[in-house]
C-alpha positions as CSV (number, residue, x, y, z in Angstrom):
1,X,0.0,0.0,0.0
2,X,1.2,3.5,-0.8
3,X,0.6,6.1,1.8
4,X,-1.8,8.6,0.2
5,X,-1.8,12.3,0.7
6,X,-4.8,11.9,2.9
7,X,-3.0,9.3,5.1
8,X,0.0,11.6,5.4
9,X,-2.3,14.5,6.4
10,X,-4.0,12.4,9.0
11,X,-0.8,11.2,10.5
12,X,0.8,14.6,10.6
13,X,-2.3,16.2,12.1
14,X,-2.4,13.6,14.9
15,X,1.3,13.8,15.6
16,X,1.1,17.5,15.9
17,X,-1.7,17.2,18.4
18,X,-4.1,19.3,16.2
19,X,-7.6,17.9,17.0
20,X,-9.3,19.8,14.3
21,X,-7.0,18.3,11.6
22,X,-7.6,14.9,13.0
23,X,-11.3,15.4,13.2
24,X,-11.5,16.2,9.5
25,X,-10.9,12.6,8.8
26,X,-14.0,11.4,10.7
27,X,-17.0,10.2,8.8
28,X,-19.6,13.0,8.6
29,X,-22.1,11.2,10.8
30,X,-19.7,11.5,13.7
31,X,-19.3,15.3,13.4
32,X,-21.5,18.2,14.5
33,X,-22.8,20.6,11.9
34,X,-20.3,23.4,11.2
35,X,-22.4,26.0,13.0
36,X,-22.9,23.8,16.1
37,X,-20.9,23.8,19.3
38,X,-20.3,21.2,22.0
39,X,-22.4,22.0,25.0
40,X,-23.7,20.0,28.0
41,X,-26.8,19.2,25.9
42,X,-26.1,18.0,22.3
43,X,-27.5,20.2,19.6
44,X,-28.3,17.2,17.4
45,X,-29.8,13.7,17.8
46,X,-27.5,10.7,17.4
47,X,-26.8,9.8,13.8
48,X,-24.5,6.8,14.7
49,X,-26.0,4.1,16.9
50,X,-24.4,1.0,18.3
51,X,-26.9,-1.7,19.3
52,X,-25.8,-4.9,20.9
53,X,-27.6,-7.7,19.0
54,X,-26.5,-9.9,21.9
55,X,-24.0,-9.8,24.7
56,X,-23.4,-13.5,24.5
57,X,-20.2,-14.9,22.9
58,X,-18.9,-18.3,21.9
59,X,-15.2,-17.4,22.5
60,X,-13.2,-16.5,25.6
61,X,-10.8,-13.9,24.2
62,X,-7.9,-13.0,26.6
63,X,-8.3,-9.3,25.7
64,X,-12.1,-9.0,26.4
65,X,-13.6,-8.0,29.8
66,X,-16.6,-10.4,29.4
67,X,-14.2,-13.4,29.6
68,X,-13.3,-12.4,33.2
69,X,-16.5,-10.9,34.6
70,X,-20.1,-10.3,33.8
71,X,-20.9,-6.7,32.8
72,X,-24.7,-7.2,32.4
73,X,-27.1,-10.2,32.5
74,X,-26.8,-12.4,29.4
75,X,-29.4,-11.4,26.8
76,X,-30.0,-11.8,23.1
77,X,-32.1,-9.0,21.7
78,X,-35.5,-10.0,20.3
79,X,-36.7,-8.3,17.1
80,X,-39.5,-6.6,19.0
81,X,-37.1,-5.0,21.5
82,X,-34.7,-4.2,18.7
83,X,-37.5,-2.3,16.8
84,X,-38.4,-0.5,20.1
85,X,-34.8,0.7,20.2
86,X,-34.5,1.7,16.6
87,X,-37.7,3.7,16.6
88,X,-36.1,6.0,19.2
89,X,-33.4,7.1,16.8
90,X,-35.1,9.0,13.9
91,X,-31.8,10.6,12.8
92,X,-29.9,7.4,12.6
93,X,-27.6,7.2,9.5
94,X,-25.1,4.5,10.6
95,X,-25.8,1.4,12.8
96,X,-23.3,-1.0,14.2
97,X,-25.0,-4.1,15.5
98,X,-22.3,-5.3,17.9
99,X,-20.7,-4.6,21.2
100,X,-19.8,-7.0,24.0
101,X,-20.8,-10.2,22.2
102,X,-20.9,-12.1,18.9
103,X,-23.7,-10.7,16.7
104,X,-24.1,-13.9,14.6
105,X,-25.4,-15.6,17.7
106,X,-28.7,-13.7,17.3
107,X,-30.9,-15.6,14.7
108,X,-32.8,-12.4,14.1
109,X,-29.7,-10.5,12.9
110,X,-30.4,-10.6,9.1
111,X,-34.0,-9.4,9.7
112,X,-32.6,-6.6,11.9
113,X,-30.2,-5.6,9.1
114,X,-32.9,-5.6,6.4
115,X,-35.2,-3.5,8.7
116,X,-32.5,-0.8,8.9
117,X,-31.7,-1.0,5.2
118,X,-35.3,-0.1,4.5
119,X,-34.7,3.1,6.4
120,X,-31.6,3.8,4.4
121,X,-29.2,3.2,7.2
122,X,-25.6,2.0,6.7
123,X,-25.2,-1.2,8.7
124,X,-21.9,-2.7,9.9
125,X,-21.0,-5.7,12.2
126,X,-17.8,-6.8,13.9
127,X,-17.8,-10.6,14.2
128,X,-15.3,-13.3,15.3
129,X,-16.2,-15.3,12.2
130,X,-16.7,-18.6,13.9
131,X,-20.4,-18.9,13.0
132,X,-20.1,-17.8,9.4
133,X,-21.8,-20.9,7.9
134,X,-22.9,-21.0,4.3
135,X,-26.5,-20.3,5.4
136,X,-25.4,-17.2,7.4
137,X,-23.1,-16.1,4.6
138,X,-26.1,-15.9,2.2
139,X,-28.4,-14.4,4.8
140,X,-25.9,-11.5,5.4
141,X,-25.6,-10.9,1.7
142,X,-29.4,-11.0,1.2
143,X,-30.0,-8.6,4.2
144,X,-28.0,-5.8,2.5
145,X,-25.3,-5.6,5.1
146,X,-22.8,-2.9,4.2
147,X,-19.7,-4.1,6.0
148,X,-18.6,-7.3,7.7
149,X,-15.5,-6.9,9.9
150,X,-13.8,-10.1,11.1
151,X,-11.8,-9.7,14.2
152,X,-9.0,-12.3,13.8
153,X,-6.0,-11.0,15.7
154,X,-3.6,-13.5,14.4
155,X,-2.1,-14.9,11.2
156,X,-1.4,-18.4,12.6
157,X,-3.5,-21.0,14.4
158,X,-1.4,-21.2,17.6
159,X,-1.5,-17.4,18.2
160,X,-5.2,-17.3,17.5
161,X,-5.7,-20.0,20.1
162,X,-3.6,-18.1,22.6
163,X,-5.5,-14.9,22.2
164,X,-9.0,-16.1,21.3
165,X,-9.1,-19.0,23.7
166,X,-10.5,-21.5,21.2
167,X,-8.9,-23.6,18.4
168,X,-11.1,-22.0,15.7
169,X,-8.6,-20.4,13.3
170,X,-9.3,-22.8,10.4
171,X,-13.1,-22.5,10.9
172,X,-12.8,-18.7,10.7
173,X,-10.7,-18.6,7.6
174,X,-13.1,-21.1,5.9
175,X,-16.1,-18.9,6.8
176,X,-14.5,-15.8,5.4
177,X,-13.5,-17.6,2.2
178,X,-17.0,-18.8,1.9
179,X,-18.5,-15.3,2.3
180,X,-16.1,-13.9,-0.3
181,X,-17.2,-16.7,-2.7
182,X,-20.9,-16.3,-1.9
183,X,-20.7,-12.6,-2.6
184,X,-19.0,-13.2,-5.9
185,X,-21.5,-15.8,-7.0
186,X,-24.4,-13.4,-6.1
187,X,-22.6,-10.7,-8.0
188,X,-23.1,-8.6,-4.9
189,X,-21.2,-5.4,-4.0
190,X,-21.9,-5.7,-0.4
191,X,-20.9,-6.4,2.3
192,X,-17.4,-4.9,2.2
193,X,-15.2,-7.5,4.0
194,X,-12.2,-6.8,6.1
195,X,-9.9,-8.5,8.6
196,X,-9.3,-6.6,11.9
197,X,-6.3,-7.2,14.2
198,X,-5.8,-5.8,17.7
199,X,-2.1,-5.0,17.7
200,X,-0.1,-6.1,20.8
201,X,3.5,-7.0,21.5
202,X,2.1,-10.6,21.5
203,X,1.0,-10.6,17.8
204,X,2.4,-7.6,15.8
205,X,5.1,-9.8,14.3
206,X,2.3,-11.8,12.6
207,X,0.8,-8.8,10.9
208,X,2.5,-9.7,7.6
209,X,0.9,-13.1,7.9
210,X,-2.5,-11.5,8.3
211,X,-1.9,-9.5,5.1
212,X,-1.0,-12.7,3.3
213,X,-4.0,-14.4,4.7
214,X,-6.3,-11.6,3.5
215,X,-4.8,-12.0,0.0
216,X,-5.4,-15.7,0.0
217,X,-9.0,-15.3,1.2
218,X,-9.7,-12.6,-1.3
219,X,-10.2,-9.9,1.4
220,X,-9.0,-6.5,0.2
221,X,-8.4,-4.7,3.5
222,X,-6.7,-5.3,6.9
223,X,-7.3,-2.9,9.8
224,X,-5.1,-2.3,12.8
225,X,-6.7,-1.6,16.2
226,X,-5.1,-0.4,19.4
227,X,-5.6,-2.6,22.4
228,X,-7.8,-1.2,25.2
229,X,-6.8,-2.2,28.7
230,X,-8.0,-1.3,32.2
231,X,-6.2,1.2,34.3
232,X,-8.1,0.9,37.5
233,X,-7.5,0.8,41.3
234,X,-4.2,-0.9,41.8
235,X,-3.8,-1.0,38.0
236,X,-5.8,-4.2,37.8
237,X,-5.3,-6.1,34.6
238,X,-7.0,-9.2,33.0
239,X,-5.6,-11.8,30.6
240,X,-3.6,-10.3,27.8
241,X,-5.1,-6.8,28.2
242,X,-2.1,-5.5,30.1
243,X,-0.1,-2.3,29.8
244,X,3.2,-4.1,29.1
245,X,1.6,-5.8,26.0
246,X,0.1,-2.8,24.5
247,X,1.7,-0.8,21.7
248,X,0.9,2.7,22.6
249,X,3.4,5.4,22.1
250,X,6.4,5.9,19.9
251,X,6.9,2.8,17.7
252,X,10.1,1.0,18.1
253,X,12.4,0.5,15.1
254,X,11.4,-3.2,14.7
255,X,7.7,-2.3,14.9
256,X,8.1,0.4,12.2
257,X,9.8,-2.2,10.0
258,X,6.8,-4.5,10.4
259,X,4.5,-1.7,9.2
260,X,6.8,-1.0,6.3
261,X,6.8,-4.7,5.4
262,X,3.0,-4.9,5.5
263,X,2.6,-1.9,3.3
264,X,5.0,-3.3,0.8
265,X,3.2,-6.7,0.9
266,X,-0.2,-5.0,0.6
267,X,0.9,-3.1,-2.5
268,X,2.2,-6.4,-4.0
269,X,-0.8,-8.5,-3.1
270,X,-3.6,-6.0,-3.5
271,X,-4.5,-5.7,0.2
272,X,-4.8,-2.2,1.7
273,X,-3.5,-1.7,5.3
274,X,-5.7,0.7,7.3
275,X,-6.3,1.4,10.9
276,X,-9.3,2.0,13.1
277,X,-10.5,5.5,13.9
278,X,-9.8,7.1,10.4
279,X,-6.1,7.0,11.2
280,X,-3.0,5.8,9.5
281,X,-1.4,2.5,10.6
282,X,1.5,4.2,12.4
283,X,-0.4,7.0,14.1
284,X,-3.1,4.5,15.3
285,X,-0.4,2.9,17.5
286,X,1.0,6.2,18.6
287,X,0.3,8.2,21.8
288,X,-1.4,11.4,20.8
289,X,-0.7,13.1,24.1
290,X,2.8,14.4,23.7
291,X,1.7,17.7,22.1
292,X,-2.0,17.6,22.9
293,X,-2.5,17.2,26.7
294,X,-6.2,16.4,26.6
295,X,-7.0,14.4,23.4
296,X,-10.4,13.3,24.9
297,X,-11.6,16.9,24.4
298,X,-11.8,16.3,20.7
299,X,-14.1,13.2,21.1
300,X,-17.5,13.6,19.5
301,X,-19.2,10.4,20.5
302,X,-21.4,11.7,23.4
303,X,-22.7,14.4,21.1
304,X,-23.3,12.5,17.8
305,X,-23.3,8.7,18.7
306,X,-25.1,6.4,21.1
307,X,-24.6,2.9,22.4
308,X,-27.4,0.7,23.6
309,X,-26.7,-2.7,25.2
310,X,-28.8,-5.8,24.8
311,X,-30.4,-5.0,28.1
312,X,-31.3,-1.5,26.9
313,X,-28.7,0.5,28.9
314,X,-27.4,3.6,27.2
315,X,-23.6,4.0,27.5
316,X,-21.5,7.0,26.3
317,X,-19.6,4.9,23.7
318,X,-18.5,1.4,22.6
319,X,-15.0,1.6,24.1
320,X,-15.8,2.7,27.6
321,X,-16.8,-0.9,28.8
322,X,-13.3,-2.1,27.8
323,X,-11.5,0.7,29.7
324,X,-13.0,0.7,33.2
325,X,-14.0,-1.8,35.9
326,X,-16.6,0.7,37.2
327,X,-19.2,-0.4,34.7
328,X,-22.2,1.0,36.5
329,X,-20.7,4.5,36.2
330,X,-21.2,4.3,32.4
331,X,-24.9,3.6,32.5
332,X,-26.7,6.9,31.6
333,X,-30.2,5.5,31.4
334,X,-32.3,2.6,30.0
335,X,-34.3,2.9,26.8
336,X,-36.8,0.3,28.0
337,X,-37.6,2.4,31.1
338,X,-37.6,5.9,29.5
339,X,-37.4,7.4,26.0
340,X,-33.9,7.9,24.7
341,X,-34.8,11.5,23.9
342,X,-35.1,12.1,27.6
343,X,-31.9,10.2,28.4
344,X,-30.0,12.2,25.8
345,X,-30.8,15.4,27.6
346,X,-30.7,14.0,31.1
347,X,-28.4,15.1,33.9
348,X,-26.1,12.0,33.7
349,X,-25.5,12.7,30.0
350,X,-25.0,16.5,30.6
351,X,-22.6,15.8,33.4
352,X,-20.6,13.3,31.3
353,X,-20.3,15.7,28.4
354,X,-19.3,18.6,30.7
355,X,-16.6,16.4,32.4
356,X,-15.3,15.2,29.0
357,X,-14.8,18.9,28.0
358,X,-12.7,19.5,31.1
359,X,-9.1,18.7,32.1
360,X,-10.5,15.9,34.3
361,X,-12.5,13.5,32.1
362,X,-14.5,10.4,33.1
363,X,-12.0,7.6,34.1
364,X,-12.6,5.5,30.9
365,X,-11.7,8.5,28.7
366,X,-8.3,9.3,30.2
367,X,-6.5,6.9,27.9
368,X,-8.7,7.5,24.9
369,X,-9.3,10.2,22.4
370,X,-11.3,11.0,19.3
371,X,-9.6,8.4,17.1
372,X,-9.6,5.2,19.1
373,X,-12.1,3.2,17.1
374,X,-15.0,3.7,14.7
C-alpha cells in the first residue's frame, strides 16, 4: 500500500496534536454541523448508533472483559425489542450491531439488518467469524449488510488459540473464504469484507501473515486496532489486556519495520492496510498526548453517537466498557424504562459531556481520544 496524501495529512495532524486536523478525517455522521458547538446538551440527535444484537459470545478472548467478569445479565435482543430501540433514533444514519458479544449468535440479525436498510441506514457488524456458515453467509448478503469486519487478531492458528481461547482459526478462515465466494456468486457489491487485528506485542510480528492471509482469502483490507486495557485501582489487569503488552506510544524500530513490510506486501498482493478510527497505521499505534495534553476533548461520541446494550442500557460509547471496571458509572439510562430522547438530555449525559470537555474527564476517557475506534 502506498501512503496517500490523505493518510499523510491524517498522521501529521495527529502527531502535531491538532484535534481539528484529525477530526476532519472522521465520517460525517460522527461530526457536528459546522455552526454547532459542544455543550452539555447536544444540539443534534445521534446519527451513529451502536446496538448490541447480543451480549453472549462463543469465544473466551484473553483481551475481552466479558471473559473475566459479567458486565450485564446475558441477553440476546428480540426483534420486538430491537424495533423499540431503533424507533427511538429517527436521525440514525449508521448502525453498528455489535458490542460485548458475537452478533451472529442472534438468529434475528439478518432481519434486523434488512429492517435498517429499508430506512436507508448504513449497517456494519464486527464478528469473530466462527459462526459464518454457508446459510449465514447468504443471509448476510441478502440482508443488504454494508460491511462485515472479522476480528481475527492472528495470522497463525497457535496465536489465534492463545489470544482467542479456542482452536477455531481454520473455521474462521473457511467462513471468510465462503463469504467472499458467496458474494462473488451473487454478483453482490456488499458487504465490504475486512480483517481486523488488535495489535499487541504478542502478535504484531504476525501482521504480515494477516496481510498474506487476507490476500489468500480474497479480502481487500486489513485494519489495525489499538488494544484497550483497564487502568483501575491498583492498575488491575486481566488476561492479555495488560499495559506491558500494548503498543501505545512511539513505535520501536522493529515495529516500524513490520508496518513497512506490511505496506509493501499490501501493494504487492492487492491488500490495503488501514487502521481503526480514520487513522494511518503508524499513528493508530501512537500516543497522541505528547503535544495535545487532553485528546479526549476532541471526542464527538457523546454528542453524535449512542450505544445501547442488549439490556437497553445507554452508554456513552462502545469503548468505555473495555476501559474501566466501574461499569455502573457508564450507564446513563435505559431505553426500556424511559425514552432515549429524555436520556440524551438528562443530567447524567449532561454531566458526562461537561466532564469530557474539562481537564479531568471520566475515568474511561483518560487513555482514549477521538480516534480510538470507529
